[in-house]
C-alpha positions in Angstrom: -23.9 -18.1 32.4 -23.6 -15.3 29.6 -23.4 -11.4 30.6 -26.4 -9.8 30.4 -26.5 -7.6 27.3 -26.4 -4.5 29.0 -24.1 -5.5 32.1 -21.3 -3.3 33.0 -19.1 -5.8 31.6 -20.5 -6.1 28.2 -20.9 -2.3 28.0 -17.1 -1.8 28.7 -16.5 -4.6 26.3 -18.2 -3.0 23.4 -16.9 0.6 24.1 -13.2 0.1 24.7 -12.5 -1.4 20.9 -14.5 1.7 19.7 -12.9 4.2 21.7 -9.4 2.9 20.8 -10.4 2.9 17.1 -11.3 6.3 17.5 -8.2 7.4 19.0 -6.5 5.6 16.2 -8.5 7.2 13.5 -7.5 10.6 15.1 -4.0 10.0 14.8 -4.1 8.9 11.2 -6.2 12.0 10.7 -3.2 14.1 12.0 -0.9 11.9 10.0 -2.7 12.9 6.6 -2.0 16.5 7.7 1.6 16.1 8.3 1.9 13.3 5.3 5.3 12.1 6.1 7.3 11.2 3.3 9.0 7.7 2.9 8.9 5.1 0.3 6.7 5.5 -2.8 5.2 8.6 -2.2 7.4 10.5 -4.6 6.1 8.2 -7.3 2.5 8.8 -6.7 3.0 12.4 -6.5 4.5 12.5 -9.8 2.1 10.3 -11.3 -0.4 13.2 -10.2 1.7 15.7 -11.6 2.0 14.1 -14.9 -1.7 13.8 -15.5 -2.5 17.4 -14.2 -0.5 18.3 -17.1 -1.6 15.7 -19.5 -4.6 13.6 -18.8 -4.3 12.0 -22.3 -0.8 11.6 -22.7 1.0 11.6 -19.5 4.2 9.9 -20.4 6.6 8.2 -18.1 6.0 9.8 -14.7 9.7 9.5 -13.8 11.9 10.1 -17.0 11.4 12.3 -19.9 10.2 9.3 -22.1 6.7 8.6 -23.9 6.0 5.2 -22.5 3.0 3.6 -20.4 3.1 3.2 -16.8 0.8 0.7 -14.4 0.7 3.8 -12.0 -1.6 5.5 -14.5 -4.7 3.6 -12.7 -8.3 4.8 -12.6 -7.8 5.9 -9.0 -4.7 8.3 -9.8 -6.6 9.3 -12.9 -9.5 11.0 -10.9 -6.7 12.7 -8.6 -5.2 14.1 -11.7 -8.3 15.5 -13.0 -8.8 17.1 -9.5 -5.4 18.4 -9.3 -6.0 19.6 -12.9 -9.6 21.3 -12.4 -9.0 22.7 -8.9 -5.2 23.9 -9.4 -4.4 22.3 -6.1 -0.8 21.3 -5.4 -0.2 17.7 -5.9 0.4 16.9 -2.1 -3.0 18.8 -1.3 -4.4 16.1 -3.7 -2.6 13.1 -1.9 -4.1 14.4 1.3 -7.7 14.2 -0.2 -7.0 10.6 -1.7 -5.7 9.7 2.0 -9.0 10.8 3.3 -10.8 8.8 0.6 -8.9 5.5 0.9 -9.0 5.7 5.0 -12.6 6.0 5.0 -13.2 3.4 2.2 -10.9 1.2 4.6 -12.7 1.8 7.6 -16.2 1.2 6.1 -15.1 -1.6 4.1 -13.4 -3.7 7.1 -16.8 -2.8 9.1 -19.0 -4.0 6.1 -17.2 -7.2 5.7 -16.9 -7.9 9.3 -20.7 -7.5 9.7 -21.1 -10.2 7.3 -19.1 -12.8 9.6 -20.4 -11.5 13.2 -23.3 -9.9 13.8 -21.8 -8.7 17.2 -21.8 -4.8 17.9 -17.8 -4.7 18.7 -16.4 -7.3 16.2 -15.8 -4.7 13.8 -13.8 -2.2 15.8 -12.0 -5.2 17.4 -11.3 -6.5 13.9 -10.0 -3.0 12.9 -7.7 -3.2 15.9 -6.1 -6.6 14.9 -5.8 -5.3 11.3 -3.4 -2.4 12.7 -1.6 -3.8 15.8 -1.6 -7.9 15.4 1.7 -8.0 13.6 5.0 -8.7 15.5 7.7 -7.2 17.7 9.7 -6.1 14.9 8.4 -2.7 12.9 7.4 -3.6 9.3 6.5 -0.8 6.8 5.3 -2.0 3.0 2.7 -0.8 1.0 -0.4 -3.0 1.1 0.2 -4.0 4.7 -2.2 -2.6 7.3 0.2 -2.3 10.5 -0.4 1.2 12.0 3.1 2.4 11.2 2.7 0.9 7.5 -0.6 2.6 7.1 0.3 6.0 8.5 3.4 5.9 5.7 1.3 4.9 2.9 -2.2 6.3 3.6 -2.0 8.4 0.4 -0.9 5.5 -1.5 -3.1 3.7 -4.1 -2.7 0.5 -2.4 -5.0 1.9 0.5 -7.8 2.9 -1.6 -7.5 -0.5 -3.2 -7.6 -2.5 0.2 -10.6 -0.4 1.2 -12.5 -1.4 -2.1 -11.2 -5.3 -1.6 -13.1 -5.1 1.7 -16.3 -3.9 0.1 -16.0 -6.1 -2.8 -15.5 -9.1 -0.3 -19.0 -8.1 1.8 -20.8 -7.2 -1.6 -19.7 -10.4 -2.9 -20.7 -12.6 0.2 -24.4 -11.0 0.2 -24.8 -11.7 -3.7 -23.5 -15.5 -3.5 -25.8 -16.0 -0.4 -28.9 -14.2 -1.4 -28.8 -14.8 -5.3 -28.5 -11.2 -6.6 -29.4 -10.2 -10.0 -27.2 -9.7 -13.1 -26.6 -6.2 -12.6 -24.8 -6.7 -9.2 -22.6 -9.5 -10.7 -21.6 -7.0 -13.6 -20.9 -4.5 -11.2 -18.6 -6.9 -9.2 -16.7 -7.6 -12.2 -16.0 -4.0 -12.8 -15.0 -3.4 -9.2 -13.0 -6.5 -9.2 -11.1 -5.1 -12.4 -10.7 -1.5 -10.9 -9.0 -3.1 -8.0 -6.6 -4.7 -10.1 -5.9 -2.0 -12.1 -5.2 0.5 -9.0 -3.1 -1.7 -7.2 -1.8 -4.9 -8.9 -0.9 -6.9 -5.8 -3.6 -6.0 -3.6 -5.8 -7.0 -6.9 -4.4 -10.4 -6.5 -5.3 -10.5 -2.3 -8.8 -9.3 -3.5 -8.9 -12.0 -6.0 -7.9 -14.6 -3.5 -10.6 -13.3 -1.1 -13.2 -13.3 -3.7 -12.6 -17.0 -4.6 -12.5 -17.9 -0.9 -16.0 -16.2 -0.3 -17.5 -18.0 -3.7 -15.9 -21.6 -2.6 -17.5 -21.1 1.1 -20.8 -20.5 -0.3 -20.6 -23.2 -3.1 -22.9 -21.5 -5.4 -25.6 -23.0 -7.3 -25.4 -23.1 -11.3 -27.3 -20.1 -11.8 -25.2 -17.7 -9.5 -21.9 -19.1 -11.3 -23.4 -18.3 -14.5 -23.4 -14.4 -13.3 -20.5 -14.9 -11.6 -18.9 -15.8 -14.9 -20.5 -13.0 -16.7 -19.0 -10.6 -13.9 -15.7 -11.8 -14.5 -15.8 -11.4 -18.3 -16.7 -8.2 -18.1 -13.9 -7.3 -15.4 -11.3 -8.7 -17.9 -12.7 -6.7 -20.7 -12.1 -3.8 -18.7 -8.8 -4.6 -17.9 -8.1 -5.6 -21.5 -9.6 -1.9 -22.5 -7.5 0.2 -20.0 -5.8 2.6 -22.2 -2.8 3.7 -20.1 -0.9 0.5 -19.8 -1.0 -3.1 -20.7 -2.4 -4.8 -17.7 -1.5 -8.5 -19.1 2.0 -7.5 -20.2 2.9 -7.2 -16.3 2.6 -11.0 -16.0 5.8 -11.3 -18.0 7.9 -8.7 -16.1 8.3 -10.4 -12.6 11.9 -10.9 -13.1 12.7 -7.2 -12.6 10.8 -7.2 -9.3 12.3 -10.3 -7.6 15.0 -8.6 -5.7 13.2 -5.7 -4.0 10.8 -8.4 -2.7 13.4 -11.0 -1.1 12.9 -9.0 2.4 9.3 -10.4 2.4 10.5 -13.6 3.2 12.8 -12.5 5.8 12.5 -12.2 9.7 9.2 -13.8 9.4 8.6 -14.5 13.1 9.8 -10.8 14.3 7.5 -9.1 11.6 4.6 -11.3 11.8 4.7 -13.7 15.1 1.6 -12.3 16.5 -0.4 -13.5 13.9 0.2 -17.0 14.8 -2.7 -16.2 17.5 -5.0 -15.8 14.6 -3.7 -19.1 13.1 -4.9 -20.8 16.0 -8.1 -18.9 15.8 -8.4 -20.2 12.2 -7.9 -23.9 13.5 -10.8 -23.7 15.8 -13.1 -22.1 13.1 -11.9 -25.3 10.9 -13.0 -27.5 13.2 -16.6 -25.7 13.4 -16.7 -25.4 9.8 -14.7 -26.9 7.1 -15.9 -24.1 4.5 -15.2 -21.6 6.6 -14.4 -18.3 4.4 -11.7 -17.0 6.5 -10.0 -20.4 6.5 -10.2 -20.9 2.8 -9.0 -17.3 2.3 -5.9 -18.1 4.6 -5.1 -21.3 3.0 -5.0 -19.6 -0.5 -2.7 -17.1 0.7 -0.5 -18.9 2.4 0.1 -21.7 -0.4 0.5 -18.7 -2.8 3.6 -17.0 -0.6 4.9 -20.5 0.1 5.1 -21.2 -3.6 7.0 -17.8 -4.4 9.4 -18.4 -1.5 10.0 -22.0 -2.8 10.6 -21.0 -6.5 12.6 -17.8 -6.1 9.3 -15.8 -7.1 10.0 -13.0 -4.4 7.4 -10.5 -5.9 4.6 -13.2 -4.8 5.4 -12.4 -1.1 3.0 -9.3 -1.8 0.3 -11.9 -1.7 1.2 -12.0 2.1 -1.6 -9.7 3.5 -4.1 -12.9 2.0 -3.0 -14.9 4.9 -2.4 -12.1 7.5 -5.8 -10.6 7.1 -8.1 -14.0 7.9 -5.7 -14.6 10.6 -6.2 -11.3 12.1 -9.8 -11.2 11.6 -10.3 -14.5 13.0 -8.4 -13.7 15.9 -11.0 -10.8 16.6 -13.9 -12.9 15.9 -12.8 -15.9 18.3 -13.7 -13.4 21.1 -17.5 -13.4 20.1 -17.7 -16.7 18.4 -16.1 -19.1 20.7 -17.2 -21.7 23.0 -17.8 -21.2 26.7 -17.8 -17.8 28.5 -14.5 -18.7 30.4 -12.9 -19.5 27.2 -13.8 -16.1 25.6 -12.8 -14.3 28.4 -9.1 -16.1 28.2 -9.1 -15.6 24.5 -9.8 -11.7 25.4 -7.1 -11.4 27.7 -4.6 -13.2 25.6 -5.8 -11.1 22.4 -5.3 -8.0 24.5 -1.8 -8.4 25.5 -1.0 -9.5 22.0 -2.3 -6.0 20.9 -0.4 -4.3 23.5 2.9 -5.6 22.3 1.9 -5.0 18.8 1.1 -1.5 19.6 4.1 -0.9 21.5 6.2 -2.0 18.7 4.4 0.7 16.6 4.3 3.6 18.9 7.0 5.5 17.3 4.0 6.6 14.8 2.8 9.1 17.4 6.1 10.8 16.2 4.9 11.7 12.9 2.1 13.9 14.5 3.9 15.5 17.4 7.3 15.3 16.7 10.1 13.3 17.9 11.5 16.0 20.5 8.2 15.8 22.8 8.2 12.0 22.9 9.3 10.1 26.1 12.7 8.4 25.4 11.2 5.2 25.2 8.6 6.0 22.4 11.2 8.2 20.8 13.8 5.3 20.1 11.1 3.7 18.0 10.7 6.9 15.8 11.5 6.9 12.6 12.6 10.3 10.7 10.6 10.8 7.6 12.5 12.1 4.5 13.1 15.7 4.1 12.2 16.0 0.2 13.6 18.1 -2.4 11.2 21.1 -2.3 14.5 23.1 -1.9 15.3 22.9 -5.5 12.0 24.2 -7.1 12.9 28.1 -7.0 15.4 26.8 -9.8 14.2 23.5 -11.4 11.1 23.8 -13.3 8.6 21.5 -14.4 10.0 19.3 -17.1 13.6 19.7 -16.5 16.0 16.8 -16.3 18.3 16.4 -13.3 21.2 13.8 -12.9 20.9 12.3 -9.6 21.5 8.9 -7.6 18.8 6.6 -6.8 17.5 8.1 -3.7 16.8 11.6 -4.8 15.7 10.3 -7.8 12.7 8.8 -6.1 11.6 12.3 -5.0 12.7 15.2 -7.4 10.0 13.8 -9.8 7.5 14.7 -7.0 7.9 18.3 -8.2 7.5 18.1 -11.9 11.1 17.5 -13.1 12.4 14.2 -14.5 15.5 12.0 -13.6 17.9 10.3 -16.4 17.1 7.1 -14.7 14.2 6.1 -12.7 14.5 5.7 -8.8 12.3 2.5 -9.1 11.6 -0.4 -11.3 10.1 0.3 -14.6 9.0 -2.8 -16.5 7.6 -0.7 -19.4 10.8 1.7 -19.9 12.8 -0.3 -22.6 16.4 1.3 -21.8 16.0 1.4 -18.2 19.3 -0.5 -18.3 20.7 1.9 -20.2 19.8 5.0 -18.5 21.0 3.5 -14.9 24.6 2.7 -16.6 24.7 6.0 -17.6 24.0 7.6 -14.3 26.8 5.2 -12.7 29.1 6.5 -15.3 28.5 10.2 -14.6 29.1 10.0 -10.9 32.1 7.6 -11.1 35.5 9.1 -10.1 37.6 8.2 -13.3 34.8 9.3 -15.9 36.4 12.3 -18.2 34.4 15.4 -18.8 33.9 14.7 -22.3 32.0 11.5 -21.3 30.1 13.3 -18.7 29.2 15.8 -21.5 28.0 13.2 -23.8 25.7 12.0 -21.1 24.3 15.5 -20.4 23.6 16.0 -24.2 21.9 12.6 -24.7 19.6 13.0 -21.9 19.1 16.8 -22.0 20.2 17.2 -18.4 20.0 20.9 -16.9 20.9 20.4 -13.6 22.9 17.8 -11.3 22.0 17.1 -7.6 24.8 15.2 -5.4 26.4 15.6 -2.2 29.1 18.8 -1.9 31.8 16.4 -0.8 32.4 15.3 -4.2 31.4 17.9 -6.9 30.6 15.7 -10.2 32.8 17.0 -13.0 34.1 20.6 -13.7 32.5 23.2 -15.3 29.0 23.0 -13.1 28.0 25.9 -11.3 26.7 25.6 -7.5 22.9 27.1 -7.3 21.7 26.0 -3.7 22.5 23.8 -0.9 19.8 21.7 0.8 19.6 19.5 3.6 22.1 16.7 4.1 25.1 18.4 2.2 23.0 18.1 -1.0 24.2 20.3 -3.7 22.1 21.9 -6.9 24.2 22.5 -9.6 23.4 24.1 -12.7 24.8 22.4 -16.0 26.4 25.0 -18.3 
């Protein structure tokens, strides 16, 4: 017998996922207040900083060069406009963006899951699976929805794009089933293009999910015509975007392969718990050969495997296209499985897996309360955020060029300065190799003072940031000391 709709067991089954999701959202809201710095936060802060000063011609976000950048997306243009009009600091604007992105993500998951299940507890349980059903080894990367990863990237454009992606799939699912009018399909085409412009890798995931949604319904000819019109409009939006050439990104994969190779390493430790979702997908496939989550998973898995087999490691960024449908399937099997005993057993198995995944990411709490007050077992899983370079801002002004190695070069532009070489790969900067070589030569032990002075003149360097243990050349004047033995030098 099924549990009565209002029985205590049914009530607890609905309330427990909702209560846990509420606690997680409170944690993420507190994380946004702290805004821990790690990864690409400096790149996004620098992008907003350039747009704040020039919405039409911002130039390269990291170095003093007049080049386009794929980081100048519609979403960053909105945030740059907010910063310019309001006068708020870049990091306050990033917090605003994080709130919007998190809101879009939660509502998008809710809407999409409602197209797959009518059960009230399905959306919150699906959210928990997206956050915790990963693996016993911690994994952080933009575009991946583990709790710790989301805490560190919540202000990134990738979270905003993922939120839009779930809304796209929900909207598209209704459109293909109900035969929506031309206006809806044109709107879907524009939304698809915006996602691709905001975060290109997430745009690929969104495209595969949309393709799976359409294939699952096998629409009639009239719907296909409207779908084609939406795609054409989306391509036109991509072509017309003035801040960078979207289609030139297809020929820039070689520069990104090395940094994405780790996506193909330690797969069992990072994603092992998702195998429960793969089993759920197999059960869904037995019930429906055209299940949209199954099709979504297959498309994502094939592209991911092709990338690894062909050495195109940047294709690994499509992995969420395999993870998301498996995680959602694991949650939905609690409500769509066969007999009550099976559903109960599945719920217990999933609950244990979620507990393991949550424990692996429990160090996320440290971004809110600080490591010092955490129990030792939890503190061992905490990863300290980066300190940042706000300490140089009393002297280094907007537009100044700073000579710095790769790690500080990933943060310094967030405060308005430029670096000689970008801290991240830049496919639109033609002399990136020469700039990187200049930085290596400047900091090399045997480089002469004359060569250093030539590099300084070439790139208009006014400041040098390096460790105090090895002063980078004679004639520099110490201005300030920062965390970790860092020193700010003034170039005469």
